[in-house]
KOLBA-280100 format. One record per residue (C-alpha): residue in one letter; x, y, z. Coordinates in steps of 0.02 Angstrom, whole numbers, plus 50000, padded with zeros to 5 digits. Each point is the difference from the previous one (the first is absolute). Layout:
<type A | u X | v Y | w Z> .
...
// end
This chain:
<type X | u 55009 | v 55042 | w 55209> .
<type X | u 50151 | v 50108 | w 50000> .
<type X | u 50114 | v 49885 | w 49902> .
<type X | u 50149 | v 50104 | w 50060> .
<type X | u 50159 | v 49942 | w 50083> .
<type X | u 49975 | v 50094 | w 50162> .
<type X | u 49853 | v 49998 | w 50122> .
<type X | u 49875 | v 50141 | w 49982> .
<type X | u 50058 | v 50077 | w 50163> .
<type X | u 50133 | v 49979 | w 50131> .
<type X | u 49878 | v 50066 | w 50130> .
<type X | u 49896 | v 49841 | w 49997> .
<type X | u 50064 | v 49853 | w 50101> .
<type X | u 50097 | v 49883 | w 49888> .
<type X | u 49895 | v 49852 | w 50052> .
<type X | u 49839 | v 50081 | w 49935> .
<type X | u 50082 | v 50045 | w 49833> .
<type X | u 50070 | v 49824 | w 49982> .
<type X | u 49829 | v 49924 | w 50039> .
<type X | u 49916 | v 50105 | w 49865> .
<type X | u 50131 | v 49950 | w 49872> .
<type X | u 49981 | v 49817 | w 50046> .
<type X | u 49812 | v 50005 | w 49973> .
<type X | u 50023 | v 50060 | w 49822> .
<type X | u 50140 | v 49877 | w 49964> .
<type X | u 49890 | v 49853 | w 50051> .
<type X | u 49870 | v 50049 | w 49870> .
<type X | u 50110 | v 49927 | w 49863> .
<type X | u 50028 | v 49833 | w 50085> .
<type X | u 50160 | v 49900 | w 50007> .
<type X | u 50034 | v 49981 | w 49814> .
<type X | u 50033 | v 50184 | w 49966> .
<type X | u 50173 | v 50071 | w 49966> .
<type X | u 50051 | v 50182 | w 50006> .
<type X | u 50135 | v 50068 | w 49884> .
<type X | u 50132 | v 50065 | w 50020> .
<type X | u 50054 | v 49917 | w 50161> .
<type X | u 50159 | v 49947 | w 50088> .
<type X | u 50022 | v 49851 | w 49884> .
<type X | u 49937 | v 50068 | w 49834> .
<type X | u 50053 | v 50176 | w 49955> .
<type X | u 49945 | v 50130 | w 49873> .
<type X | u 50056 | v 49896 | w 49849> .
<type X | u 49881 | v 49859 | w 50049> .
<type X | u 49864 | v 50129 | w 50035> .
<type X | u 50017 | v 50066 | w 49823> .
<type X | u 50009 | v 49829 | w 49917> .
<type X | u 49850 | v 49928 | w 50092> .
<type X | u 49896 | v 50159 | w 49982> .
<type X | u 50029 | v 49998 | w 49811> .
<type X | u 49972 | v 49811 | w 49983> .
<type X | u 49855 | v 49953 | w 49885> .
<type X | u 49932 | v 49883 | w 50135> .
<type X | u 49986 | v 50141 | w 50129> .
<type X | u 49837 | v 50060 | w 49926> .
<type X | u 49861 | v 49938 | w 50115> .
<type X | u 49911 | v 50148 | w 50077> .
<type X | u 49868 | v 49948 | w 50124> .
<type X | u 49953 | v 49816 | w 49988> .
<type X | u 50083 | v 49902 | w 50138> .
<type X | u 50074 | v 50137 | w 50109> .
<type X | u 49944 | v 50032 | w 50178> .
<type X | u 50038 | v 50185 | w 49976> .
<type X | u 49873 | v 50008 | w 49859> .
<type X | u 49852 | v 49982 | w 50117> .
<type X | u 50069 | v 50146 | w 50100> .
<type X | u 50037 | v 50114 | w 49853> .
<type X | u 49834 | v 49961 | w 49917> .
<type X | u 49915 | v 50044 | w 50164> .
<type X | u 50091 | v 50166 | w 50007> .
<type X | u 49971 | v 50042 | w 49816> .
<type X | u 49816 | v 49952 | w 49990> .
<type X | u 49889 | v 50031 | w 49910> .
<type X | u 50063 | v 49925 | w 49839> .
<type X | u 50173 | v 49926 | w 50037> .
<type X | u 49959 | v 49856 | w 49884> .
<type X | u 50013 | v 50120 | w 49851> .
<type X | u 50136 | v 50112 | w 50071> .
<type X | u 50141 | v 49999 | w 49874> .
<type X | u 50130 | v 49957 | w 50132> .
<type X | u 49905 | v 49843 | w 50052> .
<type X | u 49942 | v 49929 | w 49834> .
<type X | u 50080 | v 49836 | w 49952> .
<type X | u 50101 | v 50003 | w 49837> .
<type X | u 49908 | v 49966 | w 49839> .
<type X | u 49892 | v 50086 | w 49868> .
<type X | u 49890 | v 50084 | w 50130> .
<type X | u 50148 | v 50080 | w 50086> .
<type X | u 50076 | v 50050 | w 49833> .
<type X | u 49841 | v 50092 | w 49949> .
<type X | u 49984 | v 50088 | w 50168> .
<type X | u 50184 | v 50051 | w 50001> .
<type X | u 49988 | v 50068 | w 49823> .
<type X | u 49847 | v 50102 | w 50050> .
<type X | u 50092 | v 50075 | w 50149> .
<type X | u 50151 | v 50048 | w 49894> .
<type X | u 49886 | v 50082 | w 49872> .
<type X | u 49908 | v 50101 | w 50132> .
<type X | u 50164 | v 50058 | w 50079> .
<type X | u 50071 | v 50055 | w 49834> .
<type X | u 50017 | v 50183 | w 49958> .
<type X | u 50122 | v 50134 | w 49952> .
<type X | u 50129 | v 50050 | w 50131> .
<type X | u 49948 | v 50183 | w 49995> .
<type X | u 49817 | v 49956 | w 50019> .
<type X | u 50029 | v 49883 | w 50148> .
<type X | u 50119 | v 50122 | w 50085> .
<type X | u 49878 | v 50144 | w 49982> .
<type X | u 49855 | v 49897 | w 50067> .
<type X | u 50100 | v 49946 | w 50153> .
<type X | u 50059 | v 50178 | w 50032> .
<type X | u 49822 | v 50067 | w 49993> .
<type X | u 49936 | v 49867 | w 50119> .
<type X | u 50137 | v 50031 | w 50129> .
<type X | u 49982 | v 50189 | w 49982> .
<type X | u 49816 | v 49980 | w 50042> .
<type X | u 50034 | v 49924 | w 50170> .
<type X | u 50141 | v 50122 | w 50037> .
<type X | u 49883 | v 50146 | w 49964> .
<type X | u 49904 | v 49950 | w 50157> .
<type X | u 50150 | v 50029 | w 50113> .
<type X | u 50023 | v 50175 | w 50073> .
<type X | u 50138 | v 50104 | w 49923> .
<type X | u 50036 | v 50104 | w 50155> .
<type X | u 50035 | v 49870 | w 50134> .
<type X | u 50075 | v 49828 | w 50029> .
<type X | u 49887 | v 49850 | w 49969> .
<type X | u 50017 | v 49833 | w 50088> .
<type X | u 49943 | v 49863 | w 49882> .
<type X | u 50014 | v 49815 | w 49971> .
<type X | u 50073 | v 49991 | w 49827> .
<type X | u 49909 | v 49843 | w 49944> .
<type X | u 49833 | v 50075 | w 50050> .
<type X | u 50044 | v 50164 | w 49916> .
<type X | u 50040 | v 49927 | w 49829> .
<type X | u 49876 | v 49856 | w 49991> .
<type X | u 49856 | v 50109 | w 49936> .
<type X | u 50117 | v 50066 | w 49865> .
<type X | u 50041 | v 49825 | w 49938> .
<type X | u 49816 | v 49952 | w 50012> .
<type X | u 49963 | v 50145 | w 49883> .
<type X | u 50144 | v 49955 | w 49884> .
<type X | u 49947 | v 49817 | w 49986> .
<type X | u 49819 | v 50049 | w 49972> .
<type X | u 50062 | v 50100 | w 49851> .
<type X | u 50091 | v 49848 | w 49931> .
<type X | u 49842 | v 49896 | w 50008> .
<type X | u 49863 | v 50124 | w 49952> .
<type X | u 50099 | v 50129 | w 49900> .
<type X | u 49909 | v 50143 | w 50084> .
<type X | u 50023 | v 50111 | w 50154> .
<type X | u 49967 | v 49912 | w 50165> .
<type X | u 49847 | v 50061 | w 50097> .
<type X | u 50023 | v 50022 | w 50189> .
<type X | u 49878 | v 49859 | w 50040> .
<type X | u 50099 | v 49873 | w 49898> .
<type X | u 50165 | v 50061 | w 50072> .
<type X | u 49933 | v 49973 | w 50176> .
<type X | u 49937 | v 49825 | w 49959> .
<type X | u 50166 | v 49949 | w 49924> .
<type X | u 50102 | v 50075 | w 50142> .
<type X | u 49895 | v 49917 | w 50135> .
<type X | u 50014 | v 49832 | w 49913> .
<type X | u 50189 | v 50011 | w 49971> .
<type X | u 50033 | v 50058 | w 50178> .
<type X | u 49896 | v 49857 | w 50069> .
<type X | u 50097 | v 49872 | w 49899> .
<type X | u 50172 | v 50062 | w 50049> .
<type X | u 49954 | v 50022 | w 50183> .
<type X | u 49940 | v 49820 | w 50005> .
<type X | u 50157 | v 49939 | w 49912> .
<type X | u 50108 | v 50089 | w 50129> .
<type X | u 49888 | v 49933 | w 50140> .
<type X | u 49970 | v 50175 | w 50067> .
<type X | u 49812 | v 49980 | w 49973> .
<type X | u 49871 | v 49867 | w 49960> .
<type X | u 49916 | v 49987 | w 49831> .
<type X | u 49839 | v 50096 | w 49966> .
<type X | u 49909 | v 49903 | w 49862> .
<type X | u 49857 | v 50124 | w 49990> .
<type X | u 50122 | v 50142 | w 49966> .
<type X | u 50074 | v 49899 | w 49858> .
<type X | u 49828 | v 49950 | w 49936> .
<type X | u 49953 | v 50183 | w 49973> .
<type X | u 50138 | v 50016 | w 49870> .
<type X | u 49948 | v 49834 | w 49922> .
<type X | u 49821 | v 50064 | w 49980> .
<type X | u 50062 | v 50162 | w 49923> .
<type X | u 50109 | v 49911 | w 49873> .
<type X | u 49862 | v 49876 | w 49960> .
<type X | u 49885 | v 50143 | w 49956> .
<type X | u 50130 | v 50089 | w 49893> .
<type X | u 50040 | v 49841 | w 49904> .
<type X | u 49817 | v 49961 | w 49972> .
<type X | u 49977 | v 50176 | w 49931> .
<type X | u 50145 | v 49975 | w 49878> .
<type X | u 50106 | v 50136 | w 50080> .
<type X | u 50167 | v 49909 | w 49989> .
<type X | u 50082 | v 50048 | w 49833> .
<type X | u 50112 | v 49845 | w 49996> .
<type X | u 49980 | v 49827 | w 49929> .
<type X | u 49998 | v 49890 | w 50155> .
<type X | u 50047 | v 49815 | w 50001> .
<type X | u 49868 | v 49894 | w 49914> .
<type X | u 50049 | v 49851 | w 50108> .
<type X | u 49932 | v 50092 | w 50153> .
<type X | u 49816 | v 50007 | w 50043> .
<type X | u 49922 | v 50173 | w 50029> .
<type X | u 50020 | v 49978 | w 50188> .
<type X | u 50180 | v 49942 | w 49979> .
<type X | u 50038 | v 50155 | w 49897> .
<type X | u 49939 | v 50105 | w 50146> .
<type X | u 50117 | v 49906 | w 50116> .
<type X | u 50143 | v 50014 | w 49876> .
<type X | u 49987 | v 50189 | w 49993> .
<type X | u 49978 | v 50014 | w 50188> .
<type X | u 50147 | v 49888 | w 50042> .
<type X | u 50126 | v 50050 | w 49868> .
<type X | u 49973 | v 50188 | w 49984> .
<type X | u 49909 | v 50056 | w 50157> .
<type X | u 50088 | v 49885 | w 50121> .
<type X | u 50176 | v 49953 | w 49946> .
<type X | u 50038 | v 50151 | w 49891> .
<type X | u 49936 | v 50128 | w 50126> .
<type X | u 50079 | v 49913 | w 50149> .
<type X | u 50170 | v 49972 | w 49920> .
<type X | u 50014 | v 50176 | w 49931> .
<type X | u 49950 | v 50072 | w 50169> .
<type X | u 50124 | v 49891 | w 50094> .
<type X | u 50140 | v 50040 | w 49876> .
<type X | u 49968 | v 50186 | w 50013> .
<type X | u 49997 | v 49992 | w 50190> .
<type X | u 50165 | v 49906 | w 50002> .
<type X | u 50087 | v 50123 | w 49883> .
<type X | u 49937 | v 50155 | w 50090> .
<type X | u 50037 | v 49928 | w 50173> .
<type X | u 50177 | v 49956 | w 49944> .
<type X | u 50022 | v 50179 | w 49941> .
<type X | u 49929 | v 50068 | w 50163> .
<type X | u 50127 | v 49897 | w 50099> .
<type X | u 50147 | v 50044 | w 49885> .
<type X | u 49997 | v 50189 | w 49980> .
<type X | u 50161 | v 50003 | w 49897> .
<type X | u 49920 | v 49890 | w 49866> .
<type X | u 49840 | v 50103 | w 50005> .
<type X | u 50096 | v 50163 | w 49983> .
<type X | u 50096 | v 49936 | w 49849> .
<type X | u 49838 | v 49951 | w 49913> .
<type X | u 49914 | v 50164 | w 50047> .
<type X | u 50147 | v 50102 | w 49934> .
<type X | u 49997 | v 49911 | w 49832> .
<type X | u 49828 | v 49922 | w 49972> .
<type X | u 50041 | v 49965 | w 49818> .
<type X | u 50144 | v 49885 | w 50045> .
<type X | u 49910 | v 49844 | w 49941> .
<type X | u 50152 | v 49890 | w 50023> .
<type X | u 50017 | v 50037 | w 50185> .
<type X | u 49813 | v 49982 | w 50029> .
<type X | u 50011 | v 49830 | w 49915> .
<type X | u 50139 | v 49954 | w 50122> .
<type X | u 49890 | v 50055 | w 50146> .
<type X | u 49856 | v 49891 | w 49938> .
<type X | u 50115 | v 49851 | w 49971> .
<type X | u 50075 | v 50014 | w 50174> .
<type X | u 49830 | v 50021 | w 50082> .
<type X | u 49930 | v 49847 | w 49912> .
<type X | u 50157 | v 49902 | w 50044> .
<type X | u 49993 | v 50038 | w 50185> .
<type X | u 49810 | v 50004 | w 50014> .
<type X | u 49933 | v 49881 | w 49866> .
<type X | u 49812 | v 50005 | w 49979> .
<type X | u 49994 | v 49810 | w 50000> .
<type X | u 50056 | v 49912 | w 50158> .
<type X | u 49971 | v 49819 | w 49953> .
<type X | u 49942 | v 49932 | w 49831> .
<type X | u 49947 | v 49819 | w 50005> .
<type X | u 49994 | v 49877 | w 49855> .
<type X | u 49945 | v 49818 | w 49991> .
<type X | u 50112 | v 49885 | w 49899> .
<type X | u 49916 | v 49903 | w 49860> .
<type X | u 50148 | v 49885 | w 49974> .
<type X | u 50164 | v 49957 | w 50086> .
<type X | u 50128 | v 50140 | w 50017> .
<type X | u 50179 | v 49961 | w 50050> .
<type X | u 50076 | v 50110 | w 50135> .
<type X | u 50171 | v 49918 | w 49986> .
<type X | u 50074 | v 49832 | w 49949> .
<type X | u 49932 | v 49919 | w 50158> .
<type X | u 49833 | v 50086 | w 50031> .
<type X | u 49845 | v 50013 | w 49890> .
<type X | u 49837 | v 50088 | w 50038> .
<type X | u 49857 | v 49881 | w 49961> .
<type X | u 49848 | v 50054 | w 49902> .
<type X | u 49873 | v 50083 | w 50112> .
<type X | u 50129 | v 50088 | w 50108> .
<type X | u 49966 | v 50177 | w 50057> .
<type X | u 50149 | v 50115 | w 49969> .
<type X | u 50001 | v 50168 | w 50087> .
<type X | u 50113 | v 50131 | w 49920> .
<type X | u 50057 | v 50132 | w 50125> .
<type X | u 50028 | v 50165 | w 49913> .
<type X | u 50079 | v 50088 | w 50151> .
<type X | u 50127 | v 49860 | w 50025> .
<type X | u 50042 | v 49993 | w 49816> .
<type X | u 50018 | v 50190 | w 49989> .
<type X | u 50121 | v 49996 | w 50146> .
<type X | u 50125 | v 49890 | w 49907> .
<type X | u 50141 | v 50062 | w 49890> .
<type X | u 50012 | v 50177 | w 50071> .
<type X | u 50120 | v 50092 | w 50113> .
<type X | u 49908 | v 50055 | w 50159> .
<type X | u 49832 | v 49936 | w 49935> .
<type X | u 49907 | v 50071 | w 50151> .
<type X | u 50051 | v 50180 | w 49955> .
<type X | u 49892 | v 50112 | w 49890> .
<type X | u 50125 | v 50059 | w 49870> .
<type X | u 49935 | v 50054 | w 49828> .
<type X | u 50177 | v 50037 | w 49944> .
<type X | u 50040 | v 49814 | w 49998> .
<type X | u 49904 | v 49992 | w 49836> .
<type X | u 50126 | v 50116 | w 49917> .
<type X | u 50113 | v 49849 | w 49975> .
<type X | u 49865 | v 49866 | w 50000> .
<type X | u 49877 | v 49946 | w 49868> .
<type X | u 49828 | v 49954 | w 50064> .
<type X | u 49993 | v 49870 | w 49863> .
<type X | u 50157 | v 49910 | w 50063> .
<type X | u 49976 | v 50024 | w 50189> .
<type X | u 49893 | v 49895 | w 50116> .
<type X | u 49854 | v 50115 | w 49970> .
<type X | u 49826 | v 49945 | w 49945> .
<type X | u 49879 | v 50135 | w 50060> .
<type X | u 49871 | v 49944 | w 49871> .
<type X | u 50029 | v 49814 | w 50013> .
<type X | u 50101 | v 49877 | w 49900> .
<type X | u 49994 | v 50039 | w 49812> .
<type X | u 49989 | v 49814 | w 49959> .
<type X | u 49854 | v 49968 | w 50120> .
<type X | u 49855 | v 50121 | w 49982> .
<type X | u 50078 | v 50170 | w 50036> .
<type X | u 49885 | v 50139 | w 50060> .
<type X | u 49903 | v 50067 | w 49850> .
<type X | u 50030 | v 50177 | w 50063> .
<type X | u 50190 | v 49987 | w 49990> .
<type X | u 50006 | v 50139 | w 49869> .
<type X | u 49860 | v 50110 | w 50068> .
<type X | u 50049 | v 50001 | w 50184> .
<type X | u 50169 | v 50090 | w 49989> .
<type X | u 49924 | v 50133 | w 49885> .
<type X | u 49856 | v 50044 | w 50114> .
<type X | u 50100 | v 49984 | w 50161> .
<type X | u 50125 | v 50127 | w 49935> .
<type X | u 49857 | v 50117 | w 49958> .
<type X | u 49931 | v 49981 | w 50176> .
<type X | u 50168 | v 50032 | w 50084> .
<type X | u 50034 | v 50155 | w 49895> .
<type X | u 49828 | v 50071 | w 50037> .
<type X | u 50023 | v 49976 | w 50187> .
<type X | u 50177 | v 50070 | w 50007> .
<type X | u 49949 | v 50150 | w 49897> .
<type X | u 49880 | v 50051 | w 50138> .
<type X | u 50064 | v 49926 | w 50163> .
<type X | u 50152 | v 49952 | w 50101> .
<type X | u 49979 | v 49834 | w 50089> .
<type X | u 50058 | v 49956 | w 50176> .
<type X | u 49971 | v 49844 | w 50104> .
<type X | u 50077 | v 49914 | w 50151> .
<type X | u 49898 | v 49839 | w 49992> .
<type X | u 50068 | v 49827 | w 49966> .
<type X | u 50005 | v 49938 | w 49821> .
<type X | u 49969 | v 49816 | w 49968> .
<type X | u 49950 | v 49907 | w 49845> .
<type X | u 49824 | v 49968 | w 50064> .
<type X | u 49975 | v 50185 | w 50050> .
<type X | u 49849 | v 49953 | w 50108> .
<type X | u 49992 | v 50175 | w 50074> .
<type X | u 49956 | v 50069 | w 49827> .
<type X | u 50153 | v 50114 | w 50001> .
<type X | u 49969 | v 50149 | w 50116> .
<type X | u 50086 | v 50155 | w 49934> .
<type X | u 50010 | v 50189 | w 50021> .
<type X | u 49961 | v 50098 | w 49841> .
<type X | u 50083 | v 50172 | w 50006> .
<type X | u 49945 | v 50120 | w 49861> .
<type X | u 50143 | v 50065 | w 49894> .
<type X | u 50047 | v 50175 | w 50058> .
<type X | u 49932 | v 49975 | w 50175> .
<type X | u 50126 | v 50014 | w 50141> .
<type X | u 49943 | v 49875 | w 50132> .
<type X | u 50109 | v 50080 | w 50132> .
<type X | u 49984 | v 49932 | w 50177> .
<type X | u 49840 | v 49906 | w 49956> .
<type X | u 50092 | v 49861 | w 49911> .
<type X | u 50097 | v 49925 | w 50146> .
<type X | u 49849 | v 49959 | w 50111> .
<type X | u 49905 | v 49931 | w 49850> .
<type X | u 50146 | v 49885 | w 49958> .
<type X | u 50008 | v 49944 | w 50182> .
<type X | u 49813 | v 49967 | w 50001> .
<type X | u 50014 | v 49893 | w 49843> .
<type X | u 50140 | v 49896 | w 50075> .
<type X | u 49908 | v 49973 | w 50165> .
<type X | u 49834 | v 49958 | w 49919> .
<type X | u 50084 | v 49879 | w 49882> .
<type X | u 50075 | v 49904 | w 50145> .
<type X | u 49834 | v 49990 | w 50094> .
<type X | u 49906 | v 49947 | w 49844> .
<type X | u 50128 | v 49865 | w 49964> .
<type X | u 49958 | v 49915 | w 50164> .
<type X | u 49811 | v 50004 | w 49980> .
<type X | u 50007 | v 49963 | w 49814> .
<type X | u 50111 | v 49848 | w 50023> .
<type X | u 49878 | v 49923 | w 50124> .
<type X | u 49853 | v 50042 | w 49886> .
<type X | u 50086 | v 49921 | w 49850> .
<type X | u 50031 | v 49841 | w 50100> .
<type X | u 49820 | v 49987 | w 50056> .
<type X | u 49915 | v 50051 | w 49838> .
<type X | u 50122 | v 49899 | w 49894> .
<type X | u 49964 | v 49844 | w 50101> .
<type X | u 49812 | v 50029 | w 49986> .
<type X | u 50009 | v 50022 | w 49812> .
<type X | u 50115 | v 49850 | w 49974> .
<type X | u 49878 | v 49889 | w 50093> .
<type X | u 49850 | v 50074 | w 49911> .
<type X | u 50084 | v 49978 | w 49830> .
<type X | u 50041 | v 49819 | w 50038> .
<type X | u 49819 | v 49967 | w 50046> .
<type X | u 49935 | v 50081 | w 49840> .
<type X | u 50128 | v 49911 | w 49888> .
<type X | u 49962 | v 50117 | w 49855> .
<type X | u 50140 | v 49942 | w 49884> .
<type X | u 49991 | v 49817 | w 50047> .
<type X | u 49812 | v 49989 | w 49974> .
<type X | u 50014 | v 50094 | w 49835> .
<type X | u 50124 | v 49876 | w 49928> .
<type X | u 49898 | v 49853 | w 50063> .
<type X | u 49848 | v 50064 | w 49905> .
<type X | u 50078 | v 50080 | w 49846> .
<type X | u 49991 | v 49900 | w 49837> .
<type X | u 50170 | v 49951 | w 49928> .
<type X | u 49980 | v 50114 | w 49849> .
<type X | u 49986 | v 50150 | w 50117> .
<type X | u 50153 | v 49947 | w 50098> .
<type X | u 50140 | v 49952 | w 49878> .
<type X | u 50119 | v 49947 | w 50139> .
<type X | u 49931 | v 49852 | w 50097> .
<type X | u 49990 | v 49999 | w 50188> .
<type X | u 50161 | v 49912 | w 50051> .
<type X | u 49965 | v 49979 | w 50184> .
<type X | u 50132 | v 50124 | w 50055> .
<type X | u 50032 | v 50032 | w 50183> .
<type X | u 49819 | v 49971 | w 50051> .
<type X | u 49970 | v 49842 | w 49897> .
// end
């Protein structure tokens, strides 16, 4: 799902776009509420998101069956979907420990990984790439290093990349799931764990098979996907705003301005569209309205990030010169009081390293649309530094624009069809619902409250 405020494309008839959105909305049932909305603004969004009763993760939400379907295998031990309690605490602590490292070490590792994929591009002509596809093998290699503390072999990089691409394509409804493709990575990780090749203490509350799923879901799914998406967003924003790109290229050591670019990119194109929580107790919205226990609350990051800013639809890194990300409506890594992303420290470090490595070698140019969901995987022209593109650039830019428009039409229809198929298939499988029906109470600290499907 896009989770954005605008439809994926204006080329597609509005009725088809509206139908697709309606299908996904119905998954949550009639007891779901999305914040912020016309009645409850950003202040209510913040208060409810930080409320101690807004902690249910999967039990009782119609969306859970769908997200578990997309994230299989192993969504039941994915850190994002574990219910609160000792098991989650142990898993979260393990993730933080595995992501820890010195800034210089992490920056160097990210730079090497990105340099490796850039080395494959020709240095004497313009390359047409899709940015997400370009950088995903680099982040696969980087995350492999976090887990195994050794260089990533090509075979493992390919397994991780294929798995991560399959997950994100299914999530965006641009392709169906390929369980066998995902199972190949599962088998690889199972063998490595059995051989004792993981130099980390993994959660004792997880079985050997669950530890495989934990590594696959947390590091080789979410981490690889989110870093790839974030990099594609930043680079595409630079490609579409040459004045910002030129300023960074002229002074690559200006860390403050690069921070502003990252903040503005994550504000306008947040990696999370909708985060849903299930309430475990009553939460007041105002003096007249209270959310009952078992309600599904959907927190819209794009809508929240659009409040409190002048011209919120404009990409303007300079706005952060007089704004503090801490005080603005800006939560690129989630709400600090409600399970923020464990990579909140690591991500800006390594993203900066990636951007600097790219701009050191290439000038970026793109005429494609830029939406939060970036379903086209960010097509872009990579022009080697020192190369004069001359008259070749104009027809390439025109080709990009035309192809983007044609692909928008066909992709929108494909997303509607494939999304509907997967929603129906997920509802038949009932992965989350069946899990919580069968899971002993001590493995599920938050009881099934009925929620929107009860």
